[in-house]
C-alpha positions, 0 to 999 in steps of 0.5 A, spaced: 353 122 519 347 123 515 342 129 514 335 127 512 328 131 512 323 129 516 316 132 516 320 138 514 325 138 520 332 137 518 336 132 523 343 129 522 344 122 525 349 116 524 349 112 518 345 105 519 340 109 523 333 107 522 327 112 520 324 111 526 330 112 530 331 119 527 324 121 528 325 120 535 331 124 535 327 130 533 321 128 538 314 130 539 308 129 535 312 127 529 314 120 531 311 115 528 307 110 533 310 103 534 307 097 536 312 091 535 318 095 535 322 095 541 329 098 542 332 094 547 330 088 543 335 086 537 331 084 530 324 087 533 320 091 528 317 090 521 310 086 523 305 091 525 306 096 520 303 102 524 310 106 523 309 106 516 311 113 512 312 116 506 319 116 503 318 122 498 325 122 496 330 116 497 336 120 497 340 126 494 343 121 489 337 118 487 331 123 489 326 118 486 320 117 491 319 110 494 313 107 490 310 104 497 309 106 504 315 103 508 316 101 515 320 106 518 322 102 524 326 097 519 328 102 513 335 105 514 336 113 512 340 115 506 343 122 505 338 127 503 332 123 504 325 126 505 320 123 509 313 125 510 309 122 516 304 127 519 304 131 513 302 126 508 294 124 507 296 117 505 300 115 511 294 117 516 289 113 512 293 107 511 294 108 519 287 108 520 286 102 516 292 098 520 288 100 526 282 097 524 285 091 522 289 090 529 282 091 532 278 086 528 279 080 533 281 084 539 276 084 544 272 090 547 274 089 554 278 095 556 273 096 563 276 089 565 283 089 562 289 090 567 293 094 561 287 099 561 290 106 562 297 104 559 295 100 553 299 102 547 293 100 543 288 104 547 292 110 545 293 108 538 286 107 537 284 114 540 289 117 535 288 114 529 282 109 530 275 110 527 268 110 531 265 104 527 268 097 524 266 094 518 268 087 520 262 082 521 265 075 522 266 072 528 272 074 532 277 069 533 277 065 540 283 061 543 283 055 549 286 058 555 293 056 557 296 057 564 303 059 562 306 059 569 305 061 576 306 069 575 304 070 568 296 070 565 295 070 558 289 072 554 291 070 547 284 074 544 288 080 546 294 079 542 296 082 536 302 078 535 308 083 535 313 078 537 316 082 543 315 077 548 318 072 544 324 076 542 325 078 550 325 070 552 330 069 547 335 075 548 333 076 556 331 069 559 334 062 559 331 056 555 325 059 552 319 055 552 314 059 549 313 062 542 308 062 536 304 056 534 300 055 528 300 059 522 295 065 519 289 067 523 290 061 527 297 063 530 298 064 537 303 065 543 303 059 547 307 053 550 306 045 548 306 044 556 302 048 561 306 052 567 313 051 564 314 059 564 318 059 570 325 062 570 328 068 573 327 073 568 320 071 565 316 077 568 319 081 563 315 079 558 309 082 561 313 089 561 314 089 553 307 087 551 304 093 548 297 090 550 293 086 555 295 079 553 300 078 558 299 080 565 301 080 572 297 075 576 299 078 582 296 085 580 290 082 576 284 086 578 287 089 584 286 097 582 286 101 576 293 104 574 291 111 574 289 111 582 296 108 583 302 113 584 309 110 581 315 111 585 322 110 583 326 105 587 332 101 588 335 095 592 341 091 592 340 085 588 345 080 586 341 078 580 339 085 576 340 092 577 335 093 582 332 099 579 324 099 579 318 103 579 313 101 585 306 102 583 303 104 590 297 106 593 298 109 600 303 104 604 301 098 599 306 096 594 301 093 588 306 092 583 313 092 581 315 094 574 322 095 570 323 103 569 320 105 562 322 111 558 318 116 554 316 110 548 314 105 554 321 101 552 324 098 558 331 101 560 333 095 564 330 089 565 329 086 572 329 079 575 322 076 578 325 076 585 324 084 585 318 084 581 314 079 584 317 077 591 319 084 594 312 088 595 313 091 602 316 099 602 321 097 607 324 092 601 326 098 597 330 105 598 325 110 595 328 115 590 321 119 588 316 120 583 316 117 577 315 122 571 309 119 566 308 123 560 303 129 561 298 126 556 297 119 560 291 118 564 296 116 570 298 123 571 291 125 572 292 124 579 297 129 580 302 125 584 308 129 582 305 135 586 310 137 591 308 136 598 308 143 602 307 141 609 313 137 610 312 136 618 305 133 617 307 128 612 314 125 615 319 120 611 318 123 604 323 123 599 327 129 598 324 130 591 317 131 593 319 136 599 318 144 597 320 149 602 315 155 604 317 162 602 320 166 607 317 173 608 
């Protein structure tokens, strides 16, 4: 085991753990943001540079500070390491600059984007962005490419985090998309249209931190903060069958994999569960899915218990609350 100090908090982790993973063990506001790192995907991280931190002391054996800010998602901890994140002014200033760079070519289409309300870039720009931009050049543009029957690509929103490429490599079979071009001409795409069609291809939608890859069956149907996320499961021969249903009334508007507090998928699901099972009768409802209280999704108070159970029949057990007996 290795002991490090992160923002003045001492934590003990296993050898080989990255600084970001150690920070997540502490939890709370000290955890650096991450746009490209994704725990379930091997090799992810080190591309967006949003998680940069200052290593004020390299280790107990070599207490010298690292000369530059390092990416916490790919830098392993050392015994006696001292790391600064929210307590270091250079880190916060660098993060503002990185957010400004990410927004250089990103369109201001949050009002029409299906990712609005659960977008990592929205949260990042709110916490670390600036109100004005210094960029005066033309934003980059791309030709529209139809990826397949279920997935819509908006390349203008893409920040090239590579998450979808790693997902297709590690989860789905026969990856047919990737990064084409180089430099500012780089883009996610395929050489042939309508070729992304395999049983786990829909997972690239869940891992996308922005609105670049969206669900065609959900597009423009509703705003995410008007829906109620419910945990549900079914007996699926292909995947675990454990999902989150996003409902409004009796209608299932979309189905996604369950995500943890860092918006990372717990278990990847198949396309049958995601796109074909859009009826409440197809699922066994477990109860409301808890979404972080800071999220706009929780603003509709969908987790409040229902007191008058007889008036609203067939409710999951987790939502019922007995009246106090006098």
